[in-house]
MMTF fields as JSON, N, C-alpha, C and O atoms, coordinates in Angstrom:
{
  "mmtfVersion": "1.0.0",
  "mmtfProducer": "UNKNOWN",
  "numBonds": 167,
  "numAtoms": 168,
  "numGroups": 42,
  "numChains": 1,
  "numModels": 1,
  "chainsPerModel": [1],
  "groupsPerChain": [42],
  "chainIdList": ["A"],
  "bondAtomList": [4, 2, 8, 6, 12, 10, 16, 14, 20, 18, 24, 22, 28, 26, 32, 30, 36, 34, 40, 38, 44, 42, 48, 46, 52, 50, 56, 54, 60, 58, 64, 62, 68, 66, 72, 70, 76, 74, 80, 78, 84, 82, 88, 86, 92, 90, 96, 94, 100, 98, 104, 102, 108, 106, 112, 110, 116, 114, 120, 118, 124, 122, 128, 126, 132, 130, 136, 134, 140, 138, 144, 142, 148, 146, 152, 150, 156, 154, 160, 158, 164, 162],
  "bondOrderList": [1, 1, 1, 1, 1, 1, 1, 1, 1, 1, 1, 1, 1, 1, 1, 1, 1, 1, 1, 1, 1, 1, 1, 1, 1, 1, 1, 1, 1, 1, 1, 1, 1, 1, 1, 1, 1, 1, 1, 1, 1],
  "groupList": [{"groupName": "MET", "atomNameList": ["N", "CA", "C", "O"], "elementList": ["N", "C", "C", "O"], "formalChargeList": [0, 0, 0, 0], "bondAtomList": [1, 0, 2, 1, 3, 2], "bondOrderList": [1, 1, 2], "singleLetterCode": "M", "chemCompType": "L-PEPTIDE LINKING"}, {"groupName": "ALA", "atomNameList": ["N", "CA", "C", "O"], "elementList": ["N", "C", "C", "O"], "formalChargeList": [0, 0, 0, 0], "bondAtomList": [1, 0, 2, 1, 3, 2], "bondOrderList": [1, 1, 2], "singleLetterCode": "A", "chemCompType": "L-PEPTIDE LINKING"}, {"groupName": "GLN", "atomNameList": ["N", "CA", "C", "O"], "elementList": ["N", "C", "C", "O"], "formalChargeList": [0, 0, 0, 0], "bondAtomList": [1, 0, 2, 1, 3, 2], "bondOrderList": [1, 1, 2], "singleLetterCode": "Q", "chemCompType": "L-PEPTIDE LINKING"}, {"groupName": "LEU", "atomNameList": ["N", "CA", "C", "O"], "elementList": ["N", "C", "C", "O"], "formalChargeList": [0, 0, 0, 0], "bondAtomList": [1, 0, 2, 1, 3, 2], "bondOrderList": [1, 1, 2], "singleLetterCode": "L", "chemCompType": "L-PEPTIDE LINKING"}, {"groupName": "ASN", "atomNameList": ["N", "CA", "C", "O"], "elementList": ["N", "C", "C", "O"], "formalChargeList": [0, 0, 0, 0], "bondAtomList": [1, 0, 2, 1, 3, 2], "bondOrderList": [1, 1, 2], "singleLetterCode": "N", "chemCompType": "L-PEPTIDE LINKING"}, {"groupName": "TYR", "atomNameList": ["N", "CA", "C", "O"], "elementList": ["N", "C", "C", "O"], "formalChargeList": [0, 0, 0, 0], "bondAtomList": [1, 0, 2, 1, 3, 2], "bondOrderList": [1, 1, 2], "singleLetterCode": "Y", "chemCompType": "L-PEPTIDE LINKING"}, {"groupName": "ILE", "atomNameList": ["N", "CA", "C", "O"], "elementList": ["N", "C", "C", "O"], "formalChargeList": [0, 0, 0, 0], "bondAtomList": [1, 0, 2, 1, 3, 2], "bondOrderList": [1, 1, 2], "singleLetterCode": "I", "chemCompType": "L-PEPTIDE LINKING"}, {"groupName": "PRO", "atomNameList": ["N", "CA", "C", "O"], "elementList": ["N", "C", "C", "O"], "formalChargeList": [0, 0, 0, 0], "bondAtomList": [1, 0, 2, 1, 3, 2], "bondOrderList": [1, 1, 2], "singleLetterCode": "P", "chemCompType": "L-PEPTIDE LINKING"}, {"groupName": "ARG", "atomNameList": ["N", "CA", "C", "O"], "elementList": ["N", "C", "C", "O"], "formalChargeList": [0, 0, 0, 0], "bondAtomList": [1, 0, 2, 1, 3, 2], "bondOrderList": [1, 1, 2], "singleLetterCode": "R", "chemCompType": "L-PEPTIDE LINKING"}, {"groupName": "VAL", "atomNameList": ["N", "CA", "C", "O"], "elementList": ["N", "C", "C", "O"], "formalChargeList": [0, 0, 0, 0], "bondAtomList": [1, 0, 2, 1, 3, 2], "bondOrderList": [1, 1, 2], "singleLetterCode": "V", "chemCompType": "L-PEPTIDE LINKING"}, {"groupName": "GLY", "atomNameList": ["N", "CA", "C", "O"], "elementList": ["N", "C", "C", "O"], "formalChargeList": [0, 0, 0, 0], "bondAtomList": [1, 0, 2, 1, 3, 2], "bondOrderList": [1, 1, 2], "singleLetterCode": "G", "chemCompType": "PEPTIDE LINKING"}, {"groupName": "LYS", "atomNameList": ["N", "CA", "C", "O"], "elementList": ["N", "C", "C", "O"], "formalChargeList": [0, 0, 0, 0], "bondAtomList": [1, 0, 2, 1, 3, 2], "bondOrderList": [1, 1, 2], "singleLetterCode": "K", "chemCompType": "L-PEPTIDE LINKING"}, {"groupName": "SER", "atomNameList": ["N", "CA", "C", "O"], "elementList": ["N", "C", "C", "O"], "formalChargeList": [0, 0, 0, 0], "bondAtomList": [1, 0, 2, 1, 3, 2], "bondOrderList": [1, 1, 2], "singleLetterCode": "S", "chemCompType": "L-PEPTIDE LINKING"}, {"groupName": "THR", "atomNameList": ["N", "CA", "C", "O"], "elementList": ["N", "C", "C", "O"], "formalChargeList": [0, 0, 0, 0], "bondAtomList": [1, 0, 2, 1, 3, 2], "bondOrderList": [1, 1, 2], "singleLetterCode": "T", "chemCompType": "L-PEPTIDE LINKING"}, {"groupName": "HIS", "atomNameList": ["N", "CA", "C", "O"], "elementList": ["N", "C", "C", "O"], "formalChargeList": [0, 0, 0, 0], "bondAtomList": [1, 0, 2, 1, 3, 2], "bondOrderList": [1, 1, 2], "singleLetterCode": "H", "chemCompType": "L-PEPTIDE LINKING"}, {"groupName": "ASP", "atomNameList": ["N", "CA", "C", "O"], "elementList": ["N", "C", "C", "O"], "formalChargeList": [0, 0, 0, 0], "bondAtomList": [1, 0, 2, 1, 3, 2], "bondOrderList": [1, 1, 2], "singleLetterCode": "D", "chemCompType": "L-PEPTIDE LINKING"}],
  "groupTypeList": [0, 1, 2, 3, 4, 5, 6, 7, 4, 8, 9, 1, 2, 2, 3, 1, 10, 11, 2, 12, 3, 3, 6, 10, 9, 1, 13, 12, 12, 3, 1, 3, 14, 1, 7, 12, 2, 6, 9, 10, 10, 15],
  "groupIdList": [1, 2, 3, 4, 5, 6, 7, 8, 9, 10, 11, 12, 13, 14, 15, 16, 17, 18, 19, 20, 21, 22, 23, 24, 25, 26, 27, 28, 29, 30, 31, 32, 33, 34, 35, 36, 37, 38, 39, 40, 41, 42],
  "secStructList": [7, 6, 6, 6, 6, 7, 7, 7, 7, 2, 2, 2, 2, 2, 2, 2, 2, 6, 7, 7, 7, 7, 7, 7, 7, 7, 7, 1, 7, 6, 6, 6, 7, 1, 6, 2, 2, 2, 2, 2, 6, 7],
  "xCoordList": [-33.876, -32.697, -33.302, -32.607, -34.651, -34.848, -35.533, -35.904, -35.637, -36.021, -34.917, -35.068, -33.695, -32.341, -31.8, -30.872, -32.445, -31.904, -30.469, -29.569, -30.391, -29.008, -28.508, -29.211, -27.467, -26.851, -25.408, -24.435, -25.393, -24.24, -23.086, -23.248, -21.887, -20.765, -19.664, -18.879, -19.682, -18.738, -17.23, -16.714, -16.651, -15.185, -15.233, -14.56, -16.427, -16.239, -16.915, -16.978, -17.436, -17.911, -16.465, -16.038, -15.806, -14.48, -13.305, -12.548, -13.37, -12.429, -12.99, -12.177, -14.267, -14.749, -14.573, -14.299, -14.74, -14.347, -13.36, -13.166, -12.156, -10.87, -10.477, -9.345, -11.473, -11.184, -10.794, -10.931, -10.442, -10.376, -9.87, -8.898, -10.547, -9.965, -9.243, -9.22, -8.601, -7.884, -6.345, -5.936, -5.656, -3.923, -3.246, -3.427, -2.431, -1.777, -0.571, 0.055, -0.211, 1.49, 1.818, 1.162, 2.907, 3.8, 5.21, 6.051, 5.341, 6.725, 7.224, 6.292, 8.25, 8.675, 8.878, 8.863, 9.024, 8.987, 8.771, 9.496, 7.727, 7.196, 8.375, 8.38, 9.262, 10.227, 11.103, 11.695, 11.376, 12.556, 12.109, 12.883, 10.847, 10.218, 9.859, 9.253, 10.134, 9.46, 7.925, 7.223, 7.434, 5.781, 5.322, 4.142, 6.132, 5.376, 4.768, 4.002, 5.411, 5.078, 3.528, 2.765, 3.264, 1.898, 1.004, -0.078, 1.325, 0.571, 0.374, -0.616, 1.487, 1.39, 0.875, 0.576, 0.744, -0.126, 1.046, 0.694, 2.274, 3.309, 3.654, 4.522],
  "yCoordList": [3.263, 2.483, 0.899, 0.061, 0.44, -0.766, -1.199, -2.349, -0.072, -0.382, -0.683, -1.194, -0.284, -0.598, -2.1, -2.717, -2.529, -3.75, -3.513, -4.353, -2.187, -1.74, -2.425, -2.461, -2.844, -3.644, -3.068, -3.298, -2.277, -1.451, -2.321, -3.409, -1.984, -2.71, -2.238, -1.316, -2.771, -2.323, -1.881, -0.875, -2.653, -2.215, -0.78, 0.095, -0.578, 0.674, 1.833, 3.004, 1.323, 2.658, 2.948, 4.102, 2.067, 2.234, 2.89, 3.809, 2.217, 3.42, 4.813, 5.738, 5.087, 6.349, 7.076, 8.276, 6.31, 7.04, 7.321, 8.301, 6.578, 6.73, 5.828, 5.902, 4.973, 4.239, 2.825, 2.751, 1.988, 0.413, -0.26, 0.113, -1.136, -2.122, -3.237, -4.311, -3.036, -4.283, -3.791, -2.64, -4.966, -4.721, -5.388, -6.606, -4.922, -5.512, -6.027, -5.486, -7.141, -7.641, -8.167, -9.075, -7.611, -7.837, -8.213, -7.493, -9.649, -10.181, -11.267, -11.953, -11.619, -12.41, -13.989, -15.052, -13.918, -15.179, -14.904, -14.236, -15.51, -15.366, -16.008, -15.679, -16.786, -17.608, -16.589, -16.811, -15.464, -14.488, -13.402, -12.76, -13.299, -12.236, -12.617, -13.687, -11.854, -12.23, -12.145, -13.059, -10.924, -10.637, -11.991, -12.319, -12.751, -13.845, -15.171, -16.042, -14.976, -15.89, -15.811, -16.753, -14.464, -14.052, -14.312, -14.832, -13.995, -13.941, -15.425, -15.81, -16.19, -17.684, -18.556, -19.716, -18.122, -18.68, -19.889, -20.781, -19.517, -20.252, -19.763, -20.34],
  "zCoordList": [-8.621, -8.633, -8.646, -9.222, -7.991, -8.124, -9.616, -9.849, -10.595, -11.65, -12.602, -13.711, -12.014, -12.777, -12.127, -12.648, -11.048, -10.288, -9.834, -9.827, -9.441, -8.921, -7.506, -6.496, -7.585, -6.365, -6.081, -6.799, -4.924, -4.447, -4.337, -3.786, -4.805, -4.917, -3.772, -3.995, -2.86, -1.667, -2.02, -1.532, -2.826, -3.456, -3.768, -3.224, -5.054, -5.673, -4.792, -5.164, -3.512, -2.725, -2.041, -2.081, -1.5, -0.926, -1.788, -1.475, -2.853, -3.651, -3.924, -3.902, -4.177, -4.172, -2.917, -2.886, -1.836, -0.382, -0.225, 0.495, -0.845, -0.478, 0.819, 1.296, 1.364, 2.788, 2.115, 0.893, 2.634, 2.469, 3.771, 4.426, 3.998, 4.986, 4.462, 5.064, 3.288, 2.706, 2.97, 3.121, 2.976, 3.286, 2.176, 2.204, 1.083, 0.123, 0.634, 1.545, 0.02, 0.302, -0.902, -1.411, -1.477, -2.639, -2.275, -1.737, -2.718, -2.379, -3.207, -3.626, -3.547, -4.472, -3.626, -4.247, -2.445, -1.7, -0.13, 0.608, 0.152, 1.752, 2.627, 3.813, 2.236, 3.174, 3.548, 4.604, 2.95, 3.366, 4.4, 5.11, 4.38, 5.337, 6.615, 6.685, 7.937, 9.149, 9.19, 9.622, 8.686, 8.724, 7.914, 8.038, 7.14, 6.409, 7.155, 6.743, 8.413, 9.508, 9.875, 10.091, 9.889, 10.091, 9.043, 9.317, 7.739, 6.713, 6.165, 5.543, 6.501, 6.014, 7.093, 6.81, 8.281, 9.206, 10.23, 11.002, 9.895, 10.596, 12.06, 12.715]
}
């Protein structure tokens, strides 16, 4: 591995292991959702 200058990619490892520490949020407007106060820091 050292000969190839391989650097492990944490995101790729999480995808391969089917584990993730990330949370996704999809919304058209943060103003209309109560949890947006947490996400937006209000």
